[in-house]
Backbone bond lengths (Angstrom), bond angles and torsions (degrees), N, CA, C in turn:
res aa  C-N    CA-C-N  psi(-1)  N-CA   C-N-CA  omega(-1)  CA-C   N-CA-C  phi
1 M - - - 1.454 - - 1.523 111.43 -
2 L 1.362 116.43 -45.94 1.459 119.88 -178.63 1.525 111.66 -62.55
3 R 1.337 116.69 -30.46 1.451 119.87 -178.56 1.521 111.91 -66.78
4 E 1.331 117.83 -24.48 1.451 121.66 -177.50 1.526 112.03 -83.21
5 L 1.310 118.46 -11.06 1.449 122.09 -179.43 1.517 110.46 -88.21
6 S 1.330 116.27 160.53 1.450 120.39 175.43 1.524 109.46 -66.58
7 E 1.342 115.67 160.88 1.467 120.51 -176.79 1.522 111.23 -57.42
8 D 1.331 117.25 -47.04 1.459 121.27 -176.85 1.524 111.43 -64.79
9 V 1.321 116.48 -45.00 1.472 120.17 -179.83 1.519 110.18 -65.22
10 R 1.330 117.49 -39.76 1.461 121.37 -179.46 1.527 111.14 -61.34
11 I 1.336 116.28 -41.97 1.459 120.32 179.04 1.526 110.53 -62.22
12 R 1.322 115.99 -44.54 1.465 120.07 -178.23 1.521 111.97 -66.40
13 V 1.329 116.59 -37.86 1.469 119.84 177.41 1.520 110.55 -63.75
14 K 1.336 116.54 -42.90 1.464 120.44 178.89 1.521 110.95 -61.40
15 D 1.336 117.16 -41.77 1.464 120.05 179.10 1.520 111.38 -64.62
16 R 1.327 116.56 -40.00 1.465 119.91 178.69 1.525 110.88 -63.85
17 L 1.319 116.59 -40.53 1.466 119.87 178.25 1.524 110.96 -64.55
18 R 1.335 116.73 -38.30 1.469 120.21 177.48 1.531 110.65 -66.13
19 D 1.333 117.02 -38.87 1.461 119.76 176.70 1.525 110.79 -61.57
20 F 1.329 115.59 -42.29 1.465 120.16 178.27 1.518 110.75 -61.89
21 R 1.333 115.79 -40.81 1.464 120.10 178.97 1.526 110.48 -62.00
22 Q 1.338 116.70 -38.74 1.461 120.36 179.17 1.525 110.78 -64.06
23 V 1.324 116.83 -40.68 1.466 120.79 178.23 1.525 110.04 -63.21
24 V 1.323 116.66 -42.40 1.471 120.96 178.47 1.520 110.17 -58.97
25 R 1.337 116.56 -44.96 1.463 120.27 -178.27 1.526 111.78 -64.42
26 Q 1.318 116.82 -32.13 1.461 119.31 178.80 1.526 112.10 -68.55
27 H 1.323 116.31 -19.21 1.469 119.80 -176.62 1.527 112.85 -110.43
28 R 1.324 116.80 16.79 1.457 119.48 172.80 1.530 110.08 -60.60
29 H 1.317 115.92 148.86 1.463 118.88 -179.19 1.523 111.81 -66.82
30 D 1.361 116.38 -25.59 1.460 119.82 -178.45 1.526 112.85 -100.84
31 S 1.350 115.87 14.30 1.456 120.25 178.45 1.515 109.82 -88.32
32 V 1.340 115.79 129.17 1.463 120.09 -179.99 1.509 110.69 -62.71
33 S 1.367 116.54 -38.58 1.461 120.08 -176.37 1.521 112.71 -70.83
34 S 1.355 117.26 -16.81 1.464 120.31 -177.80 1.515 112.57 -89.94
35 R 1.340 117.27 -4.23 1.459 120.03 -177.80 1.517 109.97 -113.38
36 S 1.307 115.97 127.07 1.455 120.53 176.69 1.522 109.79 -85.69
37 A 1.325 114.63 161.76 1.463 119.56 -175.21 1.525 111.90 -67.69
38 D 1.329 115.87 -28.27 1.469 118.46 -176.19 1.522 112.17 -108.15
39 E 1.363 117.58 25.90 1.459 119.23 -176.67 1.526 111.90 -63.50
40 K 1.323 117.09 -27.09 1.459 119.00 -179.80 1.528 112.00 -69.68
41 D 1.345 115.80 -18.95 1.459 119.85 -179.40 1.520 112.49 -89.44
42 Q 1.357 116.76 -2.53 1.453 118.80 -179.52 1.527 109.91 -69.46
43 P 1.323 116.74 141.07 1.467 119.95 -176.47 1.523 112.13 -74.66
44 F 1.312 115.41 156.68 1.462 121.59 171.32 1.527 107.83 -68.60
45 P 1.347 121.17 138.51 1.479 125.45 6.31 1.539 112.89 -101.30
46 I 1.355 118.17 13.47 1.467 119.98 -175.14 1.517 111.13 -59.35
47 R 1.344 116.85 -45.15 1.461 120.27 -178.47 1.525 110.94 -59.92
48 E 1.337 116.69 -43.19 1.458 120.43 -178.46 1.528 111.46 -68.77
49 I 1.342 116.54 -38.73 1.469 120.07 179.92 1.526 110.30 -65.45
50 E 1.337 116.46 -44.13 1.462 119.66 179.34 1.528 110.87 -64.99
51 G 1.332 116.40 -35.86 1.456 119.30 177.14 1.521 111.44 -65.23
52 F 1.330 116.09 -41.07 1.467 120.20 178.36 1.527 110.75 -63.61
53 L 1.334 117.44 -45.13 1.462 121.08 179.79 1.529 110.96 -64.88
54 G 1.336 116.39 -35.31 1.460 119.72 178.19 1.517 111.84 -64.80
55 H 1.327 116.55 -41.36 1.468 120.06 177.95 1.529 110.76 -68.93
56 A 1.333 117.33 -35.24 1.466 120.24 176.79 1.530 110.70 -64.62
57 A 1.330 116.34 -41.62 1.466 120.51 177.69 1.519 110.61 -63.70
58 S 1.321 116.88 -39.58 1.459 121.00 178.85 1.524 110.95 -63.85
59 A 1.345 116.29 -43.22 1.460 120.15 -179.56 1.526 110.64 -63.69
60 F 1.325 116.38 -43.16 1.461 120.30 179.13 1.527 110.88 -62.51
61 D 1.324 116.59 -45.17 1.470 120.88 -179.68 1.520 110.81 -63.19
62 D 1.326 117.50 -40.51 1.464 121.04 179.58 1.528 111.30 -64.48
63 V 1.333 116.79 -40.24 1.468 120.34 178.57 1.520 110.48 -65.29
64 M 1.327 117.03 -42.12 1.458 120.61 179.02 1.531 111.26 -64.46
65 S 1.323 116.77 -39.00 1.463 120.45 178.15 1.530 111.03 -64.50
66 L 1.324 116.10 -40.90 1.458 120.60 178.72 1.529 110.35 -64.66
67 A 1.337 116.43 -42.28 1.463 120.36 179.62 1.526 110.97 -62.95
68 E 1.332 117.28 -40.28 1.464 120.83 178.04 1.517 110.87 -63.29
69 H 1.322 115.75 -38.91 1.463 120.27 -177.78 1.529 111.36 -69.41
70 L 1.325 116.83 -36.15 1.463 120.65 -174.83 1.522 112.78 -89.41
71 A 1.334 117.67 -14.89 1.466 120.44 -176.04 1.518 110.57 -64.11
72 P 1.344 118.49 130.49 1.478 121.85 178.26 1.523 110.05 -76.42
73 R 1.319 117.72 91.51 1.452 122.36 -174.88 1.529 111.79 -61.51
74 E 1.327 117.17 -34.65 1.464 119.55 -176.58 1.517 111.62 -61.66
75 S 1.326 117.09 -31.88 1.461 120.02 -177.85 1.519 111.80 -68.97
76 F 1.340 117.05 -18.27 1.459 121.28 177.56 1.521 111.19 -99.90
77 G 1.326 116.76 8.99 1.459 120.11 -179.92 1.505 113.60 77.55
78 L 1.320 117.79 19.14 1.460 121.78 -178.39 1.521 108.97 -108.08
79 R 1.318 115.66 129.82 1.459 119.12 178.41 1.527 108.91 -110.44
80 E 1.309 114.86 160.82 1.458 119.75 177.17 1.525 108.87 -68.63
81 V 1.314 116.53 125.39 1.466 121.14 -177.09 1.522 109.21 -97.37
82 T 1.326 116.47 118.05 1.465 121.95 178.01 1.520 112.00 -114.90
83 G 1.313 116.80 -9.33 1.458 121.14 -179.38 1.504 109.93 -167.41
84 P 1.316 117.66 170.00 1.463 121.05 -177.59 1.517 112.46 -79.36
85 R 1.299 115.88 162.70 1.450 122.13 171.40 1.530 108.36 -101.31
86 P 1.326 119.13 162.40 1.467 120.35 178.46 1.526 110.92 -63.36
87 L 1.313 116.50 152.82 1.458 120.81 -175.45 1.516 112.58 -60.16
88 Q 1.336 117.86 -31.81 1.463 119.14 -179.71 1.532 111.88 -67.47
89 A 1.322 117.52 -17.54 1.463 120.21 175.20 1.527 111.07 -77.30
90 Y 1.326 116.89 -25.64 1.461 121.74 179.00 1.523 111.85 -90.51
91 F 1.326 116.24 -33.15 1.462 121.05 -179.03 1.527 107.77 -113.82
92 R 1.312 116.34 91.18 1.456 122.19 -173.23 1.528 111.16 -78.73
93 A 1.300 115.46 147.36 1.464 120.68 178.39 1.531 110.87 -77.01
94 E 1.341 116.65 -36.56 1.462 120.72 -178.68 1.523 110.38 -79.63
95 K 1.307 117.20 129.73 1.459 121.04 -176.18 1.521 112.30 -62.00
96 D 1.337 116.92 -35.49 1.460 119.17 -178.50 1.521 112.46 -73.01
97 A 1.350 117.23 -9.82 1.466 121.13 179.19 1.524 112.20 -106.44
98 Q 1.328 117.16 -1.53 1.463 119.79 -175.53 1.525 112.78 -68.56
99 V 1.322 116.92 -31.23 1.467 119.91 177.70 1.526 109.95 -65.32
100 D 1.322 116.78 -42.39 1.463 120.61 178.00 1.527 110.55 -64.30
101 G 1.335 116.82 -38.89 1.462 120.39 177.62 1.512 112.00 -63.88
102 A 1.318 116.32 -42.77 1.468 120.73 178.84 1.519 111.11 -63.78
103 R 1.338 116.36 -40.13 1.466 120.49 179.03 1.529 110.82 -65.49
104 A 1.327 116.39 -42.89 1.466 120.17 178.04 1.520 111.00 -63.33
105 F 1.320 116.98 -38.29 1.459 122.11 -179.62 1.521 111.21 -61.41
106 R 1.313 116.69 -54.28 1.467 118.64 -175.71 1.522 112.03 -68.45
107 R 1.333 117.63 -36.01 1.464 119.36 179.38 1.524 111.43 -70.20
108 N 1.328 115.80 -46.23 1.466 119.36 -178.26 1.511 111.58 -65.80
109 L 1.331 117.28 -46.03 1.461 119.45 -177.84 1.523 111.41 -67.98
110 Y 1.325 117.08 -31.00 1.466 119.19 174.08 1.530 110.13 -61.31
111 R 1.325 116.05 -45.08 1.468 119.54 -178.82 1.529 111.57 -72.54
112 L 1.331 117.07 -32.75 1.462 119.65 175.57 1.529 110.08 -66.01
113 A 1.325 116.98 -37.22 1.465 120.27 177.32 1.529 110.21 -61.82
114 K 1.324 117.14 -44.06 1.468 120.66 176.95 1.525 110.64 -62.10
115 L 1.335 116.05 -39.31 1.459 120.91 -179.18 1.522 111.37 -64.31
116 V 1.334 116.58 -43.92 1.469 120.60 179.97 1.525 110.37 -64.41
117 L 1.319 117.27 -44.44 1.460 120.62 -179.94 1.533 111.06 -62.01
118 E 1.335 116.15 -37.64 1.463 119.35 177.91 1.525 110.68 -67.73
119 K 1.334 117.14 -41.80 1.464 120.55 179.73 1.522 111.04 -63.50
120 K 1.331 116.08 -36.45 1.465 120.74 179.80 1.524 112.51 -86.03
121 Q 1.334 116.01 -1.30 1.472 122.81 -178.94 1.529 111.01 55.51
122 L 1.335 114.35 46.95 1.458 121.40 178.97 1.523 109.01 -105.58
123 S 1.307 116.38 134.19 1.462 121.43 179.64 1.526 109.25 -129.04
124 G 1.325 115.20 170.72 1.448 120.14 178.49 1.523 114.02 81.24
125 F 1.338 117.20 18.14 1.459 121.28 179.46 1.522 110.51 -106.32
126 L 1.332 115.55 147.07 1.449 122.52 171.30 1.523 108.58 -105.49
127 I 1.325 117.34 143.18 1.459 122.66 178.00 1.523 107.20 -121.70
128 R 1.324 117.28 126.08 1.456 121.65 -176.20 1.533 110.53 -107.94
129 E 1.314 115.64 114.53 1.460 120.24 178.88 1.525 111.03 -67.22
130 V 1.338 116.95 -30.51 1.457 120.08 -179.68 1.527 111.20 -63.80
131 D 1.329 117.02 -31.10 1.469 120.34 178.28 1.526 111.22 -71.71
132 F 1.334 117.13 -36.37 1.465 119.89 174.77 1.522 110.29 -63.78
133 A 1.331 117.23 -37.62 1.463 120.73 177.58 1.522 110.42 -63.25
134 A 1.334 117.18 -40.02 1.465 121.09 178.92 1.525 111.40 -66.89
135 V 1.317 116.90 -37.21 1.470 121.17 177.33 1.525 110.04 -62.29
136 H 1.310 116.18 -45.43 1.468 119.75 -179.53 1.526 110.71 -61.66
137 A 1.322 117.20 -45.79 1.460 120.66 -178.76 1.530 111.17 -61.65
138 S 1.333 116.46 -39.62 1.460 120.91 -179.48 1.522 111.42 -65.79
139 L 1.335 116.67 -46.82 1.464 119.72 179.79 1.528 111.72 -67.13
140 Q 1.308 117.12 -37.95 1.467 120.71 179.44 1.531 110.45 -59.28
141 K 1.329 116.00 -33.12 1.461 120.85 -178.68 1.519 112.25 -87.38
142 Q 1.333 117.46 -48.74 1.459 121.31 -171.85 1.522 113.52 -81.26
143 N 1.317 118.04 -24.30 1.466 121.07 -176.29 1.516 111.68 -117.41
144 A 1.314 115.75 34.03 1.465 120.72 -176.82 1.520 112.11 -59.87
145 A 1.332 117.35 -38.69 1.469 120.56 -178.46 1.527 110.86 -65.98
146 Q 1.331 117.17 -44.22 1.461 120.40 178.57 1.524 111.40 -64.84
147 I 1.320 116.46 -38.80 1.461 120.39 179.03 1.529 110.22 -63.71
148 A 1.327 116.36 -41.86 1.467 120.21 177.71 1.523 110.72 -61.84
149 D 1.354 116.78 -40.29 1.465 120.48 179.53 1.530 111.46 -65.36
150 I 1.337 116.92 -34.92 1.467 120.59 177.14 1.527 110.24 -59.14
151 H 1.320 115.77 -40.65 1.461 120.38 -178.74 1.527 112.76 -76.38
152 N 1.323 117.12 -17.45 1.465 120.18 -177.98 1.518 113.35 -81.05
153 G 1.344 117.37 -3.91 1.456 120.64 171.66 1.510 115.92 80.55
154 A 1.330 117.89 39.73 1.465 120.08 174.21 1.525 109.18 -62.13
155 A 1.336 116.43 152.04 1.466 120.75 -175.44 1.520 110.64 -131.76
156 G 1.334 115.77 166.79 1.454 121.82 173.86 1.522 113.41 64.46
157 D 1.350 114.89 -143.69 1.463 120.88 -178.16 1.527 111.68 -62.50
158 E 1.314 116.50 -32.21 1.468 119.91 179.26 1.525 110.47 -62.95
159 R 1.318 116.24 -41.09 1.463 120.13 179.50 1.525 111.02 -68.59
160 V 1.317 117.62 -40.59 1.462 120.75 178.70 1.523 109.90 -61.06
161 A 1.338 117.40 -45.12 1.464 121.25 179.85 1.528 110.81 -63.16
162 L 1.324 115.92 -40.70 1.462 120.41 -179.97 1.523 111.61 -65.93
163 V 1.328 115.97 -46.43 1.465 120.26 179.74 1.529 110.73 -64.89
164 A 1.338 117.20 -38.91 1.466 120.89 178.62 1.522 110.80 -62.61
165 A 1.330 117.05 -41.48 1.465 120.77 -179.84 1.530 111.11 -65.56
166 L 1.327 116.27 -43.36 1.462 119.45 -179.70 1.525 111.18 -70.52
167 T 1.321 116.44 -36.47 1.469 120.87 176.72 1.525 110.90 -64.86
168 A 1.335 116.64 -40.60 1.462 120.72 177.58 1.528 110.60 -62.95
169 S 1.336 116.75 -43.19 1.465 120.22 177.67 1.521 110.98 -63.15
170 L 1.336 116.12 -39.01 1.461 120.37 177.51 1.522 110.48 -61.17
171 F 1.317 117.42 -46.67 1.462 120.39 -178.69 1.526 111.55 -65.03
172 V 1.330 116.93 -42.16 1.470 120.19 179.54 1.527 110.43 -60.41
173 E 1.316 116.47 -41.64 1.465 119.86 179.91 1.529 110.60 -69.39
174 L 1.332 117.33 -38.42 1.461 120.45 176.12 1.526 111.07 -62.33
175 A 1.340 116.02 -43.37 1.465 120.16 179.10 1.522 111.48 -64.93
176 K 1.316 116.18 -32.38 1.465 121.04 178.77 1.525 110.95 -70.06
177 R 1.314 116.90 -44.73 1.471 121.62 -176.48 1.522 112.44 -80.74
178 Q 1.342 117.56 -27.84 1.464 123.24 179.77 1.531 113.14 51.30
179 P 1.342 117.57 63.65 1.467 119.33 176.58 1.525 113.20 -68.46
180 I 1.343 117.41 -14.57 1.464 121.89 174.42 1.526 107.54 -111.54
181 H 1.304 116.81 121.69 1.462 119.33 178.21 1.521 109.44 -152.20
182 M 1.318 114.88 160.75 1.455 119.88 -178.57 1.516 111.36 -68.08
183 A 1.321 115.93 138.77 1.453 120.53 173.86 1.525 109.17 -70.37
184 P 1.341 118.12 152.92 1.466 119.96 175.76 1.518 109.90 -55.15
185 P 1.335 118.34 130.82 1.468 120.54 -177.22 1.515 112.12 -63.95
186 A 1.317 115.42 142.35 1.466 120.34 177.96 1.520 111.10 -74.77
187 E 1.314 116.99 -23.24 1.459 121.39 -178.32 1.521 110.41 -110.55
188 E 1.301 117.23 144.21 1.450 121.80 177.31 1.529 110.31 -68.11
189 N 1.334 114.72 150.88 1.470 122.32 177.47 1.531 112.67 66.12
190 A 1.349 117.11 17.02 1.465 119.94 176.44 1.529 109.24 -70.07
191 I 1.311 117.08 143.19 1.460 122.36 -177.66 1.525 109.61 -92.67
192 D 1.348 115.77 129.91 1.462 120.48 177.87 1.522 108.76 -84.60
193 I 1.311 116.05 107.73 1.464 120.47 -178.91 1.529 110.20 -114.72
194 G 1.352 115.85 16.50 1.451 118.97 -172.09 1.507 116.69 -98.52
195 A 1.339 119.44 -4.63 1.461 120.63 -175.38 1.525 111.90 -62.20
196 D 1.316 117.46 -48.32 1.470 120.74 -179.71 1.527 110.88 -66.45
197 A 1.330 116.62 -38.49 1.465 120.16 179.52 1.523 110.71 -63.55
198 A 1.342 117.21 -40.58 1.459 121.10 178.53 1.530 110.66 -65.24
199 T 1.335 116.62 -42.50 1.465 120.71 179.31 1.521 110.89 -63.36
200 N 1.331 117.09 -41.30 1.466 120.63 178.27 1.534 111.12 -63.75
201 A 1.317 116.73 -38.79 1.461 120.19 178.51 1.525 110.63 -64.11
202 L 1.321 116.89 -41.19 1.464 121.21 179.03 1.526 111.17 -66.34
203 A 1.330 116.37 -38.80 1.468 120.19 177.57 1.524 110.58 -63.21
204 A 1.324 116.57 -41.33 1.471 120.52 179.22 1.524 110.98 -63.49
205 I 1.326 117.16 -40.06 1.461 120.71 178.81 1.523 110.49 -63.53
206 A 1.334 116.82 -44.64 1.467 120.76 -179.51 1.532 111.23 -63.20
207 I 1.327 116.76 -45.26 1.469 120.51 179.96 1.519 110.98 -64.55
208 A 1.330 117.03 -39.70 1.462 120.26 178.25 1.526 110.87 -63.19
209 C 1.333 117.25 -38.08 1.472 120.39 176.14 1.527 110.23 -63.62
210 G 1.340 116.59 -38.48 1.457 120.15 176.96 1.512 112.09 -63.95
211 L 1.319 117.00 -41.81 1.468 121.28 177.84 1.529 111.08 -63.44
212 A 1.328 116.81 -41.68 1.462 120.25 178.51 1.526 110.85 -64.46
213 T 1.324 116.90 -33.12 1.463 121.08 -179.82 1.519 111.29 -70.82
214 L 1.325 117.33 -36.38 1.459 120.72 178.66 1.525 111.87 -71.92
215 D 1.318 116.31 -22.81 1.456 120.33 174.91 1.527 107.56 -76.64
216 M 1.322 117.33 108.84 1.461 120.93 -173.15 1.520 112.76 -61.92
217 E 1.343 117.47 -24.26 1.458 120.46 178.56 1.522 111.52 -81.46
218 G 1.336 116.46 -16.28 1.453 119.84 177.70 1.505 114.26 65.60
219 A 1.316 118.72 31.17 1.462 122.01 -178.00 1.525 110.61 -72.47
220 A 1.347 116.01 135.79 1.462 121.07 177.00 1.518 108.17 -82.91
221 D 1.309 117.10 91.76 1.459 122.35 -174.51 1.520 109.63 -96.30
222 P 1.356 118.10 123.27 1.469 119.43 179.67 1.523 112.81 -61.97
223 E 1.345 117.25 -22.13 1.462 119.24 179.95 1.525 112.07 -71.80
224 L 1.330 117.70 -21.14 1.461 120.25 -179.14 1.527 111.51 -59.85
225 M 1.327 116.72 -40.51 1.463 119.77 -179.77 1.522 111.02 -67.29
226 E 1.324 116.57 -40.99 1.461 119.83 179.32 1.529 110.73 -63.76
227 I 1.341 116.09 -42.56 1.465 120.37 178.54 1.521 110.15 -63.25
228 A 1.325 116.44 -44.36 1.464 120.37 -178.37 1.529 111.76 -64.42
229 V 1.333 116.77 -41.10 1.473 120.53 178.96 1.529 110.48 -61.34
230 L 1.330 117.10 -44.66 1.465 120.79 178.97 1.524 111.47 -64.53
231 A 1.330 116.98 -38.94 1.463 120.87 179.44 1.518 111.07 -64.01
232 V 1.323 116.73 -41.25 1.468 120.43 179.20 1.524 110.61 -67.00
233 D 1.312 116.93 -41.02 1.464 120.06 177.76 1.529 111.13 -58.18
234 A 1.339 116.32 -37.42 1.463 120.97 -177.65 1.525 112.20 -77.37
235 R 1.332 117.77 -25.06 1.468 121.53 -175.65 1.526 112.15 -119.40
236 A 1.320 117.39 19.83 1.465 121.05 -173.70 1.525 112.29 -58.56
237 D 1.337 118.03 -43.04 1.461 120.75 -177.91 1.524 111.28 -61.43
238 R 1.333 116.82 -44.45 1.462 120.78 -179.75 1.525 111.37 -68.10
239 I 1.319 116.53 -37.60 1.465 120.58 179.32 1.520 110.44 -65.08
240 H 1.318 117.28 -44.75 1.467 120.74 -179.93 1.523 111.12 -66.76
241 A 1.329 116.97 -38.55 1.466 120.45 178.55 1.522 110.46 -64.05
242 A 1.334 117.10 -43.58 1.461 120.86 179.30 1.526 110.95 -65.31
243 L 1.311 116.44 -36.09 1.457 120.87 -178.87 1.527 111.42 -66.44
244 K 1.319 116.95 -27.64 1.468 121.36 -179.27 1.532 112.81 -88.95
245 S 1.318 117.64 -2.25 1.469 121.39 -178.94 1.525 110.41 -74.35
246 T 1.337 115.85 172.08 1.463 120.40 -179.14 1.524 112.43 -70.98
247 D 1.327 117.54 -25.58 1.468 122.33 177.49 1.524 108.40 -132.98
248 P 1.337 117.40 77.93 1.470 120.78 -173.26 1.524 113.68 -61.17
249 A 1.326 118.49 -39.63 1.471 120.05 -178.81 1.529 110.47 -62.05
250 K 1.325 116.48 -41.14 1.465 120.57 179.63 1.518 111.09 -66.51
251 M 1.317 117.49 -39.50 1.463 121.18 -179.39 1.530 111.41 -73.20
252 L 1.320 117.33 -32.81 1.458 120.92 -177.30 1.524 112.71 -79.92
253 T 1.317 117.68 -26.00 1.464 120.52 -174.85 1.530 113.21 -57.66
254 P 1.356 120.58 -51.92 1.470 118.69 178.50 1.522 112.96 -65.00
255 L 1.324 117.29 -32.68 1.460 120.23 177.68 1.526 110.35 -65.91
256 F 1.322 116.60 -45.54 1.451 120.42 178.78 1.528 111.17 -67.57
257 A 1.328 117.58 -35.64 1.465 120.81 177.70 1.525 110.08 -61.23
258 S 1.320 116.59 -42.06 1.466 120.92 177.99 1.514 111.46 -63.71
259 L 1.331 116.00 -44.97 1.462 120.16 179.77 1.523 111.05 -63.95
260 L 1.321 117.07 -46.17 1.459 120.47 -178.44 1.524 111.51 -63.01
261 T 1.338 116.19 -37.67 1.467 120.08 179.92 1.524 111.68 -64.84
262 H 1.327 115.72 -43.08 1.468 119.63 -176.37 1.532 112.55 -80.49
263 L 1.329 117.20 -25.16 1.465 120.26 -176.96 1.518 112.87 -91.56
264 N 1.319 116.75 -21.92 1.465 120.04 -176.22 1.535 111.31 -73.65
C-alpha cells in the first residue's frame, strides 16, 4: 500500500504510524509512565478496564516488535545501518539520481538517530523522517555550490575546510528542523529535559557524516558514530554556544574543521 503513495505522503504516513506506536508503548501495562501513583485507589471497574487496555497495548506492541524483527529488510532494499555514508552519496551530482540520494539520506539518518539514542540510552523521543527529507531539500538548494565542489574531488586542507562547512550547514539545518524531539509526556507536569540531548545527537550525526566524507573509500564504519558522539560530548558547550550565535554555520565551521582533522 505504501508503495502506491507519493514519496511525500508515504513519509508522512510512516511518521504517523511511528507516533501511534509511541502512544501504544506509553500505555503498556508494564510501563512505569502509564501507571499513576494512586491507580490502586481507582474505583471498580475503571481500574480493571485500564488494566485490560494496558495488556492489550502490550500485546499489540509485542506483535509489532516481533514483526519488525522477522521482516526481511533486504527484500525491501533496506540494509542494516551501522554508520553514515559520505555526503556525496546523499547529494548526488546527477539529477536523475537525486531522488535516490534524498531517500538514502532520510532513511539512513533516521536509523542513525535511533542508533545514537540507543547508545546514549535515551528514551521517550520521536524521530520524524519528514523532517530529514526537508533538511535534504534545503541543503540541496542552498548549498548547491559546496555540494558541487565535494564532487569535484578537492583534496588536503581544502577538502577538510569544504567538508567542515557543509557539515556545519547540515547540523544547523538539522537543529532548525529538529527531527529528534521529546514525545509528549504521559504524565502531567513532566519536565522536558531532552532538547539538549536531541541537539547533541544531531551534532554527532552531522560530524559522523563529515568523517565518512573525508574517508575517500566511503566505508560505513560503526565506529564513526561512537567517535562522533564522544567528540560532541567533549565540545557540547562550544557547539551550543556557536549554534546560538547570529551566524551559527560560520561559527561552527572552524570548530568542525578542527574536530574532523583530529578525528579523521
